[in-house]
VEXNU-912299 format. One line per field, with one value per residue: residue number from 0; x, y, z of N, C-alpha, C in turn. Coordinates in Angstrom, 3 decimals. Example, Ala and Ser with C-alpha at 12.3 -4.5 7.8 and 13.67 -1.06 7.14 Angstrom:
2
k = 0	1 .
n_x = 13.190	12.850 .
n_y = -5.690	-2.250 .
n_z = 7.800	7.080 .
ca_x = 12.300	13.670 .
ca_y = -4.500	-1.060 .
ca_z = 7.800	7.140 .
c_x = 13.200	12.900 .
c_y = -3.300	0.030 .
c_z = 7.800	7.870 .
//
This chain:
193
k = 0	1	2	3	4	5	6	7	8	9	10	11	12	13	14	15	16	17	18	19	20	21	22	23	24	25	26	27	28	29	30	31	32	33	34	35	36	37	38	39	40	41	42	43	44	45	46	47	48	49	50	51	52	53	54	55	56	57	58	59	60	61	62	63	64	65	66	67	68	69	70	71	72	73	74	75	76	77	78	79	80	81	82	83	84	85	86	87	88	89	90	91	92	93	94	95	96	97	98	99	100	101	102	103	104	105	106	107	108	109	110	111	112	113	114	115	116	117	118	119	120	121	122	123	124	125	126	127	128	129	130	131	132	133	134	135	136	137	138	139	140	141	142	143	144	145	146	147	148	149	150	151	152	153	154	155	156	157	158	159	160	161	162	163	164	165	166	167	168	169	170	171	172	173	174	175	176	177	178	179	180	181	182	183	184	185	186	187	188	189	190	191	192 .
n_x = 92.725	93.420	95.692	98.036	101.189	101.538	102.695	102.602	103.069	104.282	105.419	107.723	110.942	112.851	112.862	114.378	116.333	115.758	115.506	112.918	112.594	113.924	112.344	110.833	108.358	104.932	101.796	101.353	100.535	100.303	100.683	99.501	101.881	103.675	102.405	102.855	105.624	106.723	105.831	103.214	100.404	98.067	96.804	96.288	94.589	93.885	93.935	92.644	93.791	95.936	94.499	93.193	95.386	96.942	95.390	95.654	97.755	96.588	94.484	95.961	97.238	98.147	97.296	94.917	92.992	92.216	90.183	89.604	87.690	85.743	84.447	84.090	84.177	85.233	85.205	86.862	87.034	87.083	88.178	87.962	85.802	85.602	83.497	84.259	85.746	87.370	89.933	88.634	88.527	90.758	90.676	88.362	86.304	84.201	82.901	83.345	84.026	86.538	88.992	91.037	93.708	95.548	96.990	98.582	97.601	94.995	95.706	96.755	94.373	92.949	94.459	93.829	91.067	91.124	91.830	94.422	96.870	99.464	101.279	103.467	104.813	106.215	108.162	106.745	107.537	106.951	108.472	110.961	113.744	116.831	115.650	113.484	110.244	109.310	110.232	110.387	110.144	107.921	106.407	105.729	108.311	108.544	106.277	105.313	104.676	105.126	103.811	101.453	102.437	103.158	100.628	99.306	100.839	100.249	97.635	97.601	97.672	95.302	94.933	96.288	94.780	92.399	93.200	94.156	92.287	91.682	93.846	95.859	99.054	101.204	104.095	106.354	108.674	111.627	113.849	117.191	116.556	114.295	110.781	107.864	105.581	104.470	102.893	103.185	105.282	108.747	111.185	114.411	114.590	116.311	116.064	114.137	115.281 .
n_y = 81.142	80.825	80.231	80.481	82.189	85.644	88.796	91.978	95.074	98.103	101.512	102.304	103.803	101.824	100.138	101.227	100.658	97.969	94.717	93.568	91.440	89.381	88.326	85.461	83.210	84.191	85.780	89.185	92.249	95.612	98.863	101.803	103.327	101.248	99.087	98.860	99.232	97.134	95.061	93.920	91.705	92.813	96.073	98.577	101.479	104.231	106.791	109.589	111.584	110.266	108.379	110.008	111.380	109.310	108.006	107.032	105.154	103.388	102.432	101.033	99.128	95.774	93.987	93.413	96.233	98.011	100.296	102.486	104.778	107.272	109.526	109.443	110.682	110.022	107.356	104.536	102.259	98.716	98.774	97.800	99.034	99.709	99.595	101.778	102.624	105.091	105.143	103.397	101.222	98.571	95.775	95.402	92.691	91.604	90.767	92.879	95.303	97.542	98.831	101.449	103.773	104.395	103.441	101.132	99.813	99.240	97.535	95.339	94.612	93.792	91.511	89.801	89.625	88.202	85.736	84.899	83.306	83.476	86.141	88.606	91.670	94.421	97.351	98.778	100.952	103.513	105.722	108.317	108.404	109.557	111.961	111.080	109.684	107.640	104.864	105.449	107.984	110.848	111.783	114.580	115.644	117.699	117.859	117.492	114.687	113.412	113.176	111.990	109.573	108.166	107.853	106.370	104.033	103.059	102.300	99.677	98.182	96.992	94.820	92.172	90.686	90.296	88.546	86.254	84.138	83.397	82.127	83.486	84.537	87.242	88.845	91.442	92.598	94.220	97.029	98.269	100.464	99.749	99.691	101.640	100.267	98.104	95.971	93.423	90.473	90.942	90.651	90.614	92.407	91.364	88.634	87.717	87.289 .
n_z = 89.601	92.161	94.765	93.254	92.839	93.426	92.435	93.723	92.622	93.521	93.466	94.807	95.655	96.153	94.043	92.041	89.289	89.412	88.020	86.451	84.757	85.915	87.879	89.356	87.897	88.004	88.700	87.906	89.367	88.880	90.304	89.020	86.886	87.210	86.210	83.381	83.257	84.705	83.256	83.755	84.424	85.138	85.875	88.317	89.350	91.501	91.048	89.730	88.133	86.938	85.481	83.602	82.397	81.367	79.488	76.789	77.030	78.833	77.296	75.411	76.893	77.392	79.307	81.994	83.000	85.844	87.344	89.990	90.825	92.214	91.193	88.320	85.130	82.761	80.569	79.677	77.071	77.580	80.090	83.496	85.823	89.215	92.103	94.656	97.743	99.223	101.633	103.404	106.250	106.093	103.723	101.001	100.931	99.613	96.404	93.523	94.630	95.751	98.052	99.491	100.141	98.358	95.177	95.345	97.631	96.735	94.654	96.053	97.290	95.007	94.315	96.435	96.011	93.632	94.511	95.181	97.218	97.999	98.264	97.140	98.003	96.333	96.202	98.076	99.756	100.835	101.421	101.011	98.823	98.063	97.309	95.871	95.405	93.918	91.781	89.176	86.594	86.203	88.258	90.242	91.986	93.764	95.192	98.365	99.995	102.340	104.888	104.074	103.080	105.408	106.626	104.651	104.728	107.306	106.924	106.108	108.394	109.309	107.679	107.960	109.921	108.549	106.565	107.735	108.368	105.823	104.805	103.479	102.612	102.963	101.989	102.458	100.367	100.735	100.167	101.029	102.685	103.969	104.876	105.449	105.852	108.160	108.655	107.616	107.369	106.502	103.866	102.283	99.227	97.362	97.751	96.045	93.611 .
ca_x = 94.026	93.614	96.879	99.215	101.989	101.207	103.523	101.901	104.212	104.031	106.390	108.718	112.292	113.686	112.856	115.247	117.285	115.347	115.286	111.684	112.729	114.529	111.359	110.289	107.008	103.817	100.889	101.826	99.577	101.055	99.995	99.777	102.899	104.333	101.691	103.551	107.076	107.066	105.166	102.234	99.204	96.966	97.173	95.254	94.784	92.842	94.339	91.879	94.682	96.640	93.490	93.001	96.665	97.497	94.294	96.127	98.513	95.644	93.768	96.887	97.797	97.745	96.705	93.675	93.085	91.214	90.139	88.804	87.502	84.351	83.866	84.632	83.436	85.914	85.028	87.759	86.585	87.923	88.636	87.032	85.606	85.196	82.938	85.462	85.621	88.694	90.261	87.867	89.472	90.988	90.346	86.995	86.380	83.085	83.168	82.882	84.365	87.897	89.238	92.434	94.065	96.512	96.845	99.213	96.652	93.930	96.282	96.742	92.965	92.606	95.106	93.016	89.798	91.365	92.023	95.817	97.154	100.887	101.404	104.713	104.741	107.475	108.040	105.852	108.468	106.309	109.595	111.731	115.131	117.558	114.707	112.488	109.222	108.979	111.397	110.302	109.847	106.523	105.728	106.296	109.084	108.428	105.043	105.698	103.622	105.684	102.805	100.522	103.094	103.021	99.213	99.007	101.495	99.504	96.353	97.765	97.649	94.065	94.834	96.654	93.669	91.418	93.736	94.533	91.313	91.623	95.055	96.642	100.349	101.735	105.456	106.792	110.081	112.090	115.223	118.019	115.950	113.109	109.449	106.997	104.528	104.953	101.826	103.517	106.688	109.574	112.346	115.157	114.163	117.237	115.637	113.259	116.046 .
ca_y = 81.635	80.588	79.499	80.869	83.273	86.949	89.949	93.248	95.961	99.530	102.363	102.824	103.992	100.623	99.434	101.898	99.729	96.569	94.008	92.794	90.210	88.356	87.781	84.135	83.225	84.529	86.806	90.505	93.357	96.839	100.103	102.895	103.077	99.954	98.127	98.577	99.190	95.802	94.104	93.235	91.104	93.715	97.398	99.157	102.869	104.971	108.173	110.100	112.325	109.241	107.809	110.955	111.696	108.120	107.331	106.278	103.977	102.449	101.788	100.149	98.145	94.432	93.246	93.938	97.552	98.153	101.688	102.685	106.223	107.521	110.623	109.208	111.131	109.425	105.908	103.961	100.913	97.595	98.954	97.396	100.074	99.109	100.387	102.093	103.451	105.582	105.195	102.479	100.392	97.226	95.377	95.003	91.256	91.233	90.964	94.090	96.509	97.645	99.958	101.846	105.187	104.534	102.392	99.905	99.149	98.694	96.414	94.214	94.228	93.031	90.193	89.002	89.362	87.186	84.447	84.524	83.009	83.746	87.475	89.331	93.111	95.039	98.792	99.335	101.644	104.664	106.546	109.055	107.984	110.469	112.956	110.451	108.869	106.584	104.343	105.918	109.402	111.136	112.324	115.845	115.385	118.832	117.684	116.814	113.782	112.598	112.842	111.040	108.271	107.503	107.498	105.290	102.811	102.569	101.739	98.224	97.526	96.224	93.743	90.798	90.016	89.891	87.497	85.077	83.057	83.058	81.402	84.305	84.972	88.429	89.206	92.729	92.520	95.594	97.413	98.561	101.476	99.191	100.131	102.129	99.272	97.155	94.999	92.113	90.085	91.466	89.898	91.476	92.409	90.498	87.232	87.346	87.067 .
ca_z = 89.975	93.578	95.158	92.499	93.391	92.850	92.770	93.691	92.408	93.683	92.768	95.729	95.120	96.287	92.754	91.067	88.695	89.597	86.759	86.584	83.971	86.772	88.822	89.017	87.343	88.879	88.195	88.322	89.412	89.080	90.660	88.089	85.855	87.416	85.387	82.124	83.450	85.213	82.361	84.596	83.858	85.487	86.375	89.167	89.731	92.207	90.775	88.583	87.247	86.167	84.589	82.489	81.758	80.706	78.794	75.615	77.479	79.428	76.188	74.700	77.820	76.959	80.417	82.561	83.630	86.893	87.776	91.196	90.937	92.577	90.414	86.993	83.955	81.615	80.497	78.678	76.689	77.980	81.467	84.539	86.834	90.473	93.191	95.409	98.928	99.610	103.060	104.253	107.010	105.588	102.357	100.655	100.666	98.755	94.987	92.854	95.384	96.259	98.943	99.581	100.102	97.264	94.160	95.819	98.524	95.885	93.903	96.995	97.429	93.807	94.408	97.353	95.317	92.601	95.158	95.402	98.615	98.223	97.666	97.406	97.751	95.912	96.038	99.099	100.653	101.464	101.872	100.011	98.698	97.161	96.794	95.000	96.047	92.964	91.072	87.792	86.398	85.926	89.424	90.681	93.196	94.670	95.953	99.594	100.450	103.413	105.908	103.448	102.976	106.700	106.814	103.715	105.222	108.475	106.476	105.943	109.706	109.487	106.687	108.360	110.593	107.537	105.696	108.517	108.183	104.398	104.432	102.561	103.115	102.301	102.393	101.916	99.983	100.928	99.867	102.204	103.556	104.603	104.477	106.523	106.040	109.165	108.895	107.057	107.478	105.420	103.385	101.357	97.821	96.629	97.894	94.929	92.375 .
c_x = 94.349	94.872	98.129	99.926	101.656	102.187	102.654	102.994	103.770	105.203	107.499	110.117	113.212	113.764	113.671	116.285	116.914	115.052	114.073	111.718	113.286	113.555	110.945	108.858	105.972	102.985	101.340	100.695	100.368	100.172	100.455	100.844	103.638	103.678	102.396	105.059	107.543	106.385	104.167	101.074	97.991	97.544	95.998	95.594	93.587	93.027	93.620	92.746	95.475	95.709	93.275	94.288	97.186	96.438	94.784	96.901	97.594	94.857	94.649	97.451	97.259	97.111	95.375	93.937	91.902	91.288	89.151	88.670	86.025	83.683	84.335	83.701	84.008	85.719	85.878	87.267	87.588	88.444	87.549	86.985	84.996	84.451	84.091	85.148	87.023	88.797	89.351	88.859	89.571	90.594	88.845	87.072	85.198	83.393	82.628	83.258	85.814	87.981	90.702	92.622	95.043	96.378	97.504	98.295	95.539	94.434	96.373	95.320	92.524	93.215	94.309	91.678	89.955	91.676	93.456	96.067	98.616	101.207	102.704	104.505	106.136	107.224	107.063	106.697	107.755	107.361	110.166	113.134	115.790	116.598	113.616	111.499	108.829	110.255	111.442	109.991	108.337	105.749	106.464	106.997	109.035	107.193	105.361	104.532	104.066	104.651	101.773	101.140	102.972	101.598	98.847	99.628	100.731	98.160	96.417	97.620	96.412	94.012	95.204	95.535	92.603	91.891	94.033	93.581	91.202	92.852	95.933	97.916	100.825	103.113	105.820	108.295	110.632	113.539	115.963	117.409	114.708	111.823	108.721	105.833	105.070	103.951	102.187	104.972	107.465	110.671	113.104	114.660	115.036	116.851	114.740	114.032	116.903 .
c_y = 81.349	79.757	79.863	82.021	84.578	88.002	91.187	94.319	97.412	100.291	102.901	102.880	102.792	99.857	100.150	100.892	98.262	95.947	93.082	91.511	89.062	87.761	86.377	84.268	83.533	85.613	88.151	91.529	94.612	98.012	101.201	102.509	101.764	98.877	97.822	98.512	97.825	94.700	93.233	92.659	91.989	95.006	97.942	100.618	103.392	106.471	108.701	110.908	111.369	108.670	108.710	111.150	110.525	107.345	106.485	105.027	102.938	101.714	100.764	99.034	96.756	93.595	93.842	95.325	97.685	99.571	101.810	104.184	106.487	108.573	110.567	109.699	110.514	107.913	105.378	102.556	99.841	97.673	98.478	98.500	99.432	100.106	100.581	102.979	103.832	105.615	104.360	101.616	98.986	97.038	95.177	93.533	90.758	91.569	92.309	95.384	96.422	98.841	100.354	103.336	105.458	103.332	101.084	99.112	98.502	97.506	95.166	93.704	93.399	91.626	89.268	88.655	88.258	85.817	84.013	84.318	83.245	85.049	88.118	90.796	93.603	96.539	99.447	100.025	102.694	105.541	107.310	108.480	108.875	111.466	112.393	109.631	107.675	106.088	104.832	107.406	109.585	111.655	113.570	115.648	116.549	118.711	116.867	115.979	112.965	112.230	111.869	109.648	107.490	107.027	106.331	103.975	102.218	101.950	100.222	97.473	96.655	94.958	92.359	90.040	89.544	88.678	86.193	83.906	82.610	82.279	82.157	84.763	86.160	88.703	90.498	92.632	93.937	95.776	97.750	99.572	100.963	99.788	100.675	101.170	98.207	96.027	93.578	91.765	90.643	90.481	90.830	91.300	91.458	89.012	86.768	86.924	85.826 .
c_z = 91.440	93.821	94.403	93.182	92.666	93.362	92.662	93.708	92.489	93.051	93.661	95.147	95.311	94.970	91.678	90.587	88.833	88.236	86.911	85.761	84.804	87.782	88.398	88.486	88.411	88.218	88.754	88.258	89.747	89.439	89.708	87.064	86.016	86.559	84.080	82.305	83.934	84.404	83.126	83.798	84.099	86.051	87.166	89.420	90.512	91.943	89.532	87.629	86.370	85.106	83.369	81.693	80.926	79.927	77.623	76.022	78.110	78.354	75.486	75.584	77.482	78.064	80.832	83.160	84.586	87.437	88.932	91.422	91.191	91.711	88.965	85.883	82.689	81.649	79.352	78.348	77.120	79.412	82.427	85.590	88.070	91.337	94.169	96.603	99.396	101.135	103.960	105.030	106.430	104.136	102.199	100.263	99.842	97.306	94.485	93.536	95.844	97.193	98.844	99.543	98.973	96.333	94.573	96.739	97.702	95.067	94.790	97.170	96.220	93.860	95.317	96.696	94.265	93.199	95.360	96.890	98.978	97.503	98.119	97.055	97.380	95.771	96.998	100.180	101.503	102.144	100.684	99.986	97.658	96.505	95.904	95.826	95.180	92.282	89.629	87.767	86.255	87.111	89.888	92.020	94.188	95.558	97.199	100.123	101.659	104.476	105.347	103.375	104.285	106.954	105.904	104.187	106.401	108.081	106.311	107.268	109.928	108.623	107.204	109.060	109.622	106.747	106.420	108.285	106.736	103.939	103.454	103.262	102.288	102.871	101.698	101.642	99.910	100.503	101.145	103.171	104.269	104.074	105.692	106.769	106.979	109.431	108.479	107.350	106.282	105.066	102.444	99.927	97.007	96.742	96.741	93.686	92.471 .
//
């Protein structure tokens, strides 16, 4: 897969109403529910509650499922379980291990592990829009994660230096409200269509 274009799709509210069918060809890696909502080739989660709550959907998912949970008692057949270090600085670049404070970060880490050199981030807002933190339903909107969103966005700051020598280009495609992730060049989300 080295060199192919990869879309890493998180769940930010900038994707409300986004038509994933209009995306040009490329490999798709989705964080949590984005995996099936955006018809991804692979799904990544670091959320043990998601892993338990969505067990049936994960079993039925037609693409690859990658789970990064350190205290996993539930084992779903066909799922790839990764050695995982939460909140480690930067990406894990050795095989068999992923890092991240959130599923979007781990999904980017997977794209790099798979050898993609042209990576587009979508839905990496790490912001609230109209009272929503996700483009889809299923998350408790009363749970205030604003301080976590800022911390999670800053976690990407260590990544560009790791990717420079590898020839990996990452562009963060953003909606009108922008993104708290400032580690990568940005472009309007509409440029993808």
